[in-house]
SEKOLVEX-421872 format. One record per residue (C-alpha): residue number from 1; residue in one letter; chain; z, x, y. Coordinates in steps of 0.2 Angstrom, whole numbers, plus 5000, padded with zeros to 4 digits. Last residue first. Layout:
# SEKOLVEX-421872
R   nr  rest  kette    c3    c1    c2
R  NUM     A      A     Z     X     Y
...
***
This chain:
# SEKOLVEX-421872
R   nr  rest  kette    c3    c1    c2
R   95     X      A  4986  5296  5185
R   94     X      A  4972  5292  5198
R   93     X      A  4982  5281  5210
R   92     X      A  4997  5292  5210
R   91     X      A  4988  5308  5212
R   90     X      A  4977  5300  5225
R   89     X      A  4993  5296  5235
R   88     X      A  4992  5306  5250
R   87     X      A  4973  5309  5250
R   86     X      A  4972  5289  5247
R   85     X      A  4981  5285  5262
R   84     X      A  4976  5297  5275
R   83     X      A  4958  5290  5269
R   82     X      A  4963  5274  5272
R   81     X      A  4970  5278  5289
R   80     X      A  4954  5288  5296
R   79     X      A  4942  5273  5290
R   78     X      A  4955  5262  5300
R   77     X      A  4951  5273  5315
R   76     X      A  4934  5276  5313
R   75     X      A  4928  5257  5312
R   74     X      A  4941  5252  5326
R   73     X      A  4933  5263  5337
R   72     X      A  4917  5262  5332
R   71     X      A  4917  5244  5333
R   70     X      A  4926  5244  5350
R   69     X      A  4911  5255  5356
R   68     X      A  4898  5244  5348
R   67     X      A  4907  5227  5357
R   66     X      A  4891  5225  5369
R   65     X      A  4878  5236  5360
R   64     X      A  4879  5221  5346
R   63     X      A  4873  5228  5329
R   62     X      A  4889  5235  5326
R   61     X      A  4896  5221  5328
R   60     X      A  4913  5214  5334
R   59     X      A  4919  5195  5336
R   58     X      A  4933  5197  5320
R   57     X      A  4940  5214  5315
R   56     X      A  4942  5217  5296
R   55     X      A  4955  5227  5286
R   54     X      A  4951  5228  5267
R   53     X      A  4959  5231  5249
R   52     X      A  4946  5226  5238
R   51     X      A  4944  5223  5218
R   50     X      A  4927  5220  5212
R   49     X      A  4915  5205  5205
R   48     X      A  4896  5208  5205
R   47     X      A  4885  5194  5211
R   46     X      A  4873  5203  5220
R   45     X      A  4883  5198  5237
R   44     X      A  4898  5205  5231
R   43     X      A  4913  5194  5223
R   42     X      A  4931  5198  5227
R   41     X      A  4943  5198  5214
R   40     X      A  4959  5205  5217
R   39     X      A  4958  5203  5235
R   38     X      A  4972  5212  5247
R   37     X      A  4973  5210  5266
R   36     X      A  4976  5226  5275
R   35     X      A  4983  5220  5293
R   34     X      A  4998  5233  5294
R   33     X      A  4987  5247  5289
R   32     X      A  4996  5264  5286
R   31     X      A  5016  5266  5285
R   30     X      A  5021  5248  5282
R   29     X      A  5006  5241  5273
R   28     X      A  5000  5255  5263
R   27     X      A  5019  5259  5259
R   26     X      A  5022  5241  5254
R   25     X      A  5007  5239  5245
R   24     X      A  5007  5255  5233
R   23     X      A  5012  5246  5218
R   22     X      A  4998  5236  5222
R   21     X      A  4987  5250  5222
R   20     X      A  4992  5255  5206
R   19     X      A  4990  5237  5199
R   18     X      A  4972  5238  5206
R   17     X      A  4969  5254  5197
R   16     X      A  4976  5247  5179
R   15     X      A  4965  5232  5182
R   14     X      A  4948  5239  5186
R   13     X      A  4951  5252  5171
R   12     X      A  4953  5237  5159
R   11     X      A  4939  5229  5168
R   10     X      A  4928  5244  5164
R    9     X      A  4910  5238  5173
R    8     X      A  4920  5249  5189
R    7     X      A  4922  5244  5206
R    6     X      A  4937  5247  5215
R    5     X      A  4936  5243  5233
R    4     X      A  4944  5251  5248
R    3     X      A  4938  5243  5263
R    2     X      A  4934  5245  5282
R    1     X      A  4926  5228  5289
***
């Protein structure tokens, strides 16, 4: 999984950031990550609630030598796309 998480203890700030990401959803999906999933309420293992946009590849693992290359290519490709999107729209996200 590659994700962009909004993890802040300030709920108002989290909601504002989430709304900005949602306003950019069509751009993110159409131009960067067509399979992006949006989850406004995701519970981490430590029971902290966050908001998350993510892409996921099934049936691979960095711990499985047989799928290592496929996993690393997926992670590299999608991390770069998330970073490109963030760099391009960081002014909107942080405004």
